[in-house]
N, C-alpha and C positions, 0 to 999 in steps of 0.2 A: 633171652634166656640158652641157658650155655644150651647145647643138644643134648650132652651127654649124660646129664641133670636128671636124675628118675624121681620123686621125689615119694618119703620115705612112708606107711599105708595112714602111720601113727598121723599127721602134714597134711595129707589126703583128709584125716576124718578128722584134726583142727578145723581146715578150710570148707568144711561144710559144715559143718557149725559155727562159725560167721551170717551172721544175718545178709540177707540183701545189701538193704539199706547201709552195714557199717564201709563196703568199696565202691555202693552212687557217690555216698560220703568224703572218699578217698579221691576218687576222682571227678568229682563233683568239685572240688575246691582245690583242687589241683595250681599251681601256678600253671604252671608247662604243657602243653594241648596235648591232651591226648584222641585218636580218632581209632578210627576200625572200619574195613572199606572193605568189602564181600568183592571174589575175584574177576568180576566185570568190574567194580570201580565204582558199589552206588554204596555211600555211604548209610554205617548202620552203624556210628555211634559218634559226638563227637562233644567231648566237656567245654563248659564255656568259656576257657579260654583261646575259643575260635572267636569271639568275637574284636576279643586285643590283635586279633592277626589282620581274618580278611571284612569287620567289620558287618559282620552277618548271627546272629541268635543260636544254638545247635535246634530248634524245630525250624527252624529255615534250610538247614544242610540236610534233615535226614532223611532220604532216601534217592535224595538226589548222586547222580555219580562225578565225583571229584573231578574231572573235569569242566564242571559246570564251577566251580569255586578256586582251583586252579588258577588264577588266569596269568600267569609264566612262564617260567623255564628251570627245570632242577638239573644239577650238576652232579658228577654226571648221570649219562640217562641213567634214572633207577624201576623202572623197568625191563628193563634188559636184569638186570641183578633179581626183582620178585620173580620174573615167569621163566622167567632163563634156565637161573644159573640157583634163583627157590631158594638167596640167601641173604642173609643182614641187607644193607644200602646203607650207606652215609653221606645224605643230602645235602647239599649246597642249594636252595627255591630264593629265585627271584618271580616275588609278582608284585606286577606291574599295575593294577590300582595303586596301592601306594606308595610303588618306591619303593618297598619293604624286599629286607633278607631275612629268610630263615629257616634254620638250619632242624632235620629231621634223621632220627634213626628209625626207620622200616622194617618192617619185622614179617616177615613171609608165614602162616602158621597151615601145616598141611594135614592131607588126612591120611588117612591107614592109604589108601592108594596113592599115595607125592605128589598131588591135586594138590593149587591151594589152594586151601577157605575160606580163610579170610588174612588183612596183612597190617599188625598195629603200628599206628604210627604217630614218633614223641613230636612235641615241634616248637622248638623254643627260639631267641630271636640271635644270644649267644649263644656259643661253642666253653663249655662248660675248658674243652681244653679246643686245643689246635688237631680237629680229621683232619686224617691224609684221605680229604674226593678222595685219589688213584689206588685208595683202595681194594675197588670194585674192578680198576682195568688190570691188576693182574700182566701176568708176562708176556701176556699177545700181542703188547705193545711193542714187544722189542726187535719188531721185523722189523731194521732200518729203510729199509726199505718204502715204506704203506706209512702213515699218520692214525691211530686208527681215530683220531677227529676230529676229521675229515668225513669219515664215516655218519648222517643224519638219522641214526633208531631211530627217530623220537617217535614216543604214538601214546598213549594215554588210550591202547582201545588193548582187549585181553583176546581179539583176535585177529593183531599186526600180533603180536607176542609169539598169539601160538606158533604162528609162517616163524617165526623167525625162531624161534625158538626147533623146531622137526627144522629147521636147515643147520642150525649149528650140531642138531645130531647128526644129523645125514654127513655132515661135510667133516667129520673122523673118520669118515667110510672112501672107497674105492668110489662110489655108485655118481654112473652120469647126474646131473642135475641140470635142470632147464626151470627158468625163472619168465613166464607171459607176464603180463601188462602193455599199458599203456603208454606211451612215450616218454619219458619227466618222471614220470614213478615211482626211481632210485632202484633198477633194476642193477647200472652199475657198480652202485650203496652196497647190495646184495650180496653181489660174485665177491666184492671185495673183507667181505662180511665172514663170507663162508671160508675162500685160503685162509684171512687171521685167525678163522680158529677149528682149521686143519693143522695137516701134520706136513705137511710142504715145507718149506724153507727154501724156497728157490724164488723167482720174478711172478708176481700178481701182471700178466701183462694184459691188453685189451683191445681188442679191432673193432669197430665198426664196417660191420660187412656190406651192412649202404652205400657205404660212406667211402667205397674207393673200385676205381673203375676192375674191370671182368682182369682186362689184362694183365693189369699188377696186384692184385686180388693175389694172386699164384702163386708168386713171388717172391708177396711181403710174407708168408704164413711159413711157406715151404724152403724159400732161400733161393739162392740160386748160384751155379757154378761159373768160376771166372774164364770168362766169356763168355757164357752160356745163348746168346742172342745183343745183337747192337744195340752200344754203347749202356751193357753190364760191363758194371770193377774187373776189370785182371783180377784181384783181389775174392772176387764173387760176396757175395751177400750172406749174412746169415741169417733164416729167419724167426716168427715167432715163434714159431714151434717149437724150437729150438734154443730160443731167448728164453723158456717157458718153462723149458729140462727141473723134474724138480717141485716145477711150482703149478702155476694155474694162471692157463689162456684163458681169456673170457669171449667168446664173441656173441657181440651184439648183432638183434637183425638177422640170423642164420639163414631165415624164410629169406633169406634175399642172395641165397649163397648163391653161384651158377650151379648147375648138379654135375658138370665134371669136375670142378671140385669138391663139391660134396664122396665123390667116388675116393679122392685123396685122402680124406679129411674121416674119411671113414675106418680106410685102411690104419692109420695113427691107430682110431681111439682100441678099435679090434687087435692092433696085430705088433702099435708101438715102436710104430714107423716106416720110412716117410722118402723120399725120393725129392733131393733139389733137382731146381728148373734145370737145367743141360748138364745133370752128375747122370751114371754109373754108379756109384756109388750110393748104397740103402744106409740110414744112418738113422741108429737108437732112441728110440727119451724116452720120460716117461712123463708125461705131464698131463696135468688134470683140465679137462676142458669139462666146461660151465655156458651153456649155451642162455641167446633169450631170442625172443621173438616179439612184436606185440599183432602179430599178423595170427590168422585162425591157420597153424598150420595143419590141425588135421585136413586140410580144403586143399592145403596147398600138396599135401599127400592124395590125394584122392583125387587134384586135379591130373600127378602125375609134376606136380612139379617140381614136385621135393623125393627124396627119396626114401617111402621105406623102410629098409630094412637098415639105415641112416636114423634117423625119425624114429627108432625102436630103441635103436644104440646110447640119444642122447634124452631120451625121456622117461629113465628108467622111475628117476620124481619130479615130478611137475612143482612149481608155486606159483601158481597166483600170487600176483602185485596190486591190491585195489587203488583204484585211479584216486589221489585227494578230496573230491566232490564225494566218496563216500565216506571218507578219513575226517568229519567236517572238524569236530573234538582233537584232531590236531591239528590247525590250523596255527592253530594261537602260538602252543610253543614250538614248532619249526617260526614262525613268521622271528620269535621269539630270538629265538639261532642261529638265526641268518642277522637279524636288527644288533644284536653281541658281534656276533664276527666283523661285521662290517663299518661297524663301529668302530673296535680297536682296531680295523687294517689305514679305512679313513681316518681316525682321528678325530672323528664324531661325536656329537651328544646325542644323536635323531632318538626320539620317544614318537611311538604308535598315539595318534589321538581316541578316544571312544566311538565315535565315528570310523573312521577307517578301520578299527579291531571286528566292529560288521559286516562292513563292507567283507571284508575276508577272507568271513565269517561264511558267509553268501556270494559269497559270485564262487560260478563252479568250477573255477580252474581249468580248463581243457590242458595248460599244457604241462600240467603238472604240480611237483617238486619246482622242478626246474624252472617253469614261468613265476613258480613265486619267488626265488632264490632271488633269480635276474632281476623280477620288479623292483622288491625290496633292496635291492644292491642300487641300480638309478634313485631310487626317491633316498639312499642314504648320502649321493655323489653330487647329485640334483637339485634337491629339494632345499630351499630358503629356510632359516630362519631352523629348533633345534625339535620343532612338533612336524607328526609324518600324519595329516590331515590331509580329505576328503579333496583339497584344492591341489597336493600334489601329482597324485596319480596321472597320468601322458593319457590324450588328448582322445584315443583309443576306447581306454577302458572308461571315463569324462561317457562316453556315445553308448560304450554298451549300456550306465549304469538311468542314459534316456525310458532304456525299451521297456523297463521292469521298475518307473515311477514311485510307483507306492510297494513297492515287495519292502516294504524296511515298516513301513505306519498300518500294514495291514498287519504284521505278528507273523505270518509269511515267507519266510525267504522261498528263492528260485528251491535250489532245494530241496528243501520239502514243498518246492509243487512240485519236481519235475520225480521227486526219489518215488510222491503220490499215485505221479501216471504209472510211475513204474511198475508199482503193486499193483495197480488195476488191470491196468495191459498183463502182465504174468498172470494175473491169476486165473482171469477171463481167458489165454490163452488154454494153461495147461485143465480147463475145466472142460477146452478144445482136442486139447491134445495130449493122449491118456503117457505115452513115453516119456523119455527126457530125449530122447532122437527123434522124434518127433518134430517133438518142441523148438529142437534147435535152429531144423530146418522154417519153420512156422515163424522163429521171432528172425531168422537171419544171422545166427549167435552158430558159435562150437557149444558143444554138446557139454563144457566145460562150462562153459560159461551160464549158457542154462538148468546146470545141477544144480551149478551158485545159489542163482534168482529164485531154482526151485526154491531153495533152504533158506532166505529169506522174505521172502515175503508169503510161504504158502504156508500156513502158520499146520492144519493139518496134508500132510502126506503121505500117502495107502504106499505101503511099497511094495515096489510097481521094477520092475526091472528097467534096466537103463537103456539096455541095447547096444551100446556100448561097444 
């Protein structure tokens, strides 16, 4: 629909005069699939063409989440277009069960507050014309030092894309951003996404503060003057902060940064200046700093292991990246994405068995997306035949499945059991501890995590002071 088009009163009156049965007849007899779902992905309507595509009747799809039906992967990632750009998306969808390819046009319908009310999709087997699926990528891929396809921002969750949408909004500003989440959840990918949606034209540089010894970390960040120390190059060295000038420097595991270096970083953020090791000449930069940690940064501040003044400078905007075990419906799209790319890289034609798909969705993934990606690469490279089955799994994973031998037979998977336990634990604790701070102390989590748990597991939450 043309967004500029406004129907006349006469046309609206004509539409009102048509009986409901007219529209039902048109939709129900259309050869193309027409599907409507709400902002959370719940299917509100689909016509009988879905039988041809998914082998499911309309009544079997209504009120189900689209992630339960779309067992596969679409390109480009459509929800980025829907929830972040709130624009029409042209998608190519690969459906695993039937090994079929469909083409979809998805149109978001916005309410008065410009929030998504529903998404209307038209699905067909073959395109009417050759669509340019790069339509949604626009000019942000033009930065030659980074390829946007490396970012697996793949999700069927509205809540996940709400996080992405908020990060896109702040990326256009100079607000410092801190990304919180477990190791392997994709914080580096998210930092790159922020960079490529910013106005910065310089390089994106990344440094893991926990991976470099303290003695070398300062020179890596700030560089050094020629002959600054024994073994130093006579020409000196440019640090990552200068290399990322007019660009973005991503400091992962900032909670492991030594206090002495934290002081110099604070000067960079506040005054856009720094002193290279062994130099007496101040340098000036305009580098955006994005930080991340999997530690409880609030606790580090309280224990004096992290500077409070630096903390307040780098956490103007905090975003929590959820672990993969809380994104169960995203596991299959992510797995398919990695499978497709590794098949291309290694010239393979591997496919998932139904059993391995069930395992992927039930396994808790302690290493998150990184573990999933590495496992699939291993399965593509080492497995015999073209089908990846349970027998293809490495021994350590097969041993873990033996711990829960009845998880699939019972119909209650590992993640569901863990989730039910967490829900009961949080609800009982919240009844006993009436504030977020006390709850966080009781559960031994950060106040931010405690607030998220309350919002997720407690249906009726009174307005209480967070005391944060």
